[in-house]
C-alpha positions in Angstrom: -6.5 12.1 -10.1 -6.5 8.4 -11.0 -4.7 5.5 -9.4 -2.7 5.0 -12.6 -1.4 8.6 -12.4 -0.4 8.1 -8.8 1.6 5.0 -9.8 3.3 6.9 -12.6 4.2 9.8 -10.2 5.5 7.3 -7.7 7.8 5.6 -10.3 8.1 1.9 -11.0 9.8 0.5 -7.9 7.7 -2.7 -8.2 5.8 -4.3 -5.4 7.8 -5.9 -2.6 6.5 -9.4 -2.0 7.4 -12.4 0.1 6.2 -16.0 -0.4 3.6 -17.6 1.9 5.3 -19.6 4.6 7.9 -16.9 5.3 8.5 -16.3 9.0 7.5 -13.0 10.7 11.2 -12.6 11.4 12.0 -12.7 7.7 9.2 -10.2 7.0 10.4 -7.8 9.7 13.9 -8.0 8.4 12.7 -7.1 4.9 10.5 -4.3 6.1 13.5 -2.9 8.1 16.1 -3.2 5.3 13.8 -1.7 2.6 12.4 1.0 5.0 8.8 0.1 4.1 5.7 -0.5 6.2 4.0 -3.3 4.3 4.8 -6.4 2.3 2.4 -8.3 0.0 2.4 -12.0 0.4 2.5 -13.6 -3.0 3.5 -17.0 -4.3 4.2 -15.7 -7.8 4.9 -12.0 -7.4 1.7 -11.1 -9.4 -1.1 -12.4 -7.2 -1.9 -10.9 -3.8 -2.7 -13.7 -1.3 -2.3 -11.5 1.8 -0.6 -8.4 3.2 1.4 -7.9 6.4 2.3 -4.6 7.9 4.6 -3.5 10.7 1.5 -2.9 12.8 0.5 -6.6 12.4 3.9 -7.7 13.6 3.8 -5.3 16.6 0.3 -6.5 17.5 1.5 -10.1 17.5 4.6 -9.2 19.6 2.4 -7.5 22.1 0.0 -10.4 22.4 2.4 -13.3 22.3 5.9 -12.0 22.8 9.1 -12.5 20.8 8.4 -16.2 20.2 5.9 -15.4 17.5 8.7 -14.2 15.2 9.5 -17.7 14.1 5.8 -18.3 13.2 4.6 -18.3 9.6 3.3 -15.0 8.1 0.3 -17.1 6.9 -1.0 -17.0 10.5 -0.8 -13.2 10.8 -1.4 -11.8 7.3 -4.7 -10.1 6.3 -6.3 -12.4 3.7 -9.4 -10.4 2.8 -7.6 -7.7 0.8 -9.3 -4.6 -0.4 -7.8 -3.7 -3.8 -8.2 -1.0 -6.4 -8.1 -0.7 -10.2 -5.8 1.7 -12.0 -8.8 3.6 -13.3 -10.2 4.4 -9.8 -10.0 7.9 -8.4 -7.8 9.0 -5.5 -11.0 10.0 -3.7 -12.4 6.4 -4.0 -9.2 4.9 -2.7 -9.1 7.4 0.2 -12.6 6.4 1.2 -11.8 2.7 1.1 -8.7 3.2 3.2 -10.5 5.4 5.7 -13.4 3.0 6.0 -11.2 -0.1 6.4 -8.6 1.7 8.6 -5.6 0.5 6.5 -2.8 2.4 4.8 -1.7 0.2 1.8 -3.7 -1.1 -1.1 -2.7 -3.5 -3.9 -3.5 -2.2 -7.4 -4.9 -5.1 -9.5 -5.5 -5.2 -13.3 -7.1 -8.2 -14.9 -6.2 -10.4 -11.8 -2.5 -9.3 -11.8 -0.9 -7.0 -9.2 0.5 -3.9 -11.0 1.3 -1.7 -8.0 0.8 -0.9 -4.4 -0.3 2.5 -3.2 -0.1 3.9 0.3 -2.2 6.5 2.0 0.8 8.8 1.8 1.0 8.3 -1.9 -2.6 9.3 -2.3 -2.4 12.3 0.0 0.8 13.5 -1.7 -0.9 13.3 -5.1 -4.1 15.0 -3.9 -2.0 17.8 -2.3 -0.2 18.3 -5.6 -3.5 18.4 -7.5 -4.9 21.0 -5.1 -1.7 23.1 -5.4 -2.1 23.1 -9.3 -5.8 24.0 -9.0 -4.9 26.9 -6.6 -2.2 28.2 -9.0 -4.6 28.0 -11.9 -7.3 29.9 -10.0 -4.9 32.5 -8.8 -3.7 32.9 -12.4 -7.3 33.4 -13.6 -8.0 36.0 -10.9 -4.8 37.9 -11.6 -5.4 37.8 -15.3 -2.3 35.6 -16.2 
């Protein structure tokens, strides 16, 4: 299955972004209100300058305490993003996520962010694909 197919199955909810300079408190509030685990840091909503996850925030809280919540997201965000292209396979994305030990990946096309996929999105798509293959094989065996 291709990344583009996963994005299509997921529906077009758009990528949730926040501008550079936002506080960790603002990011945490957005993550909580939207019930999501990651936000892309973008000055224009189309580029991906960084990414911040709830794990990043918890890590900072554990290191520095609640005072870090007024700090800029720029100090905490992951800047070296691993991205994928809509034409990449689910298997390729799973490998990248596993090797990098992260759960969210911006989907970029011609330098523009067109989506965000999570490990859960990829696993769900892969399980769906396996179920269809199983049904097809069972149908062939049963003569249907």
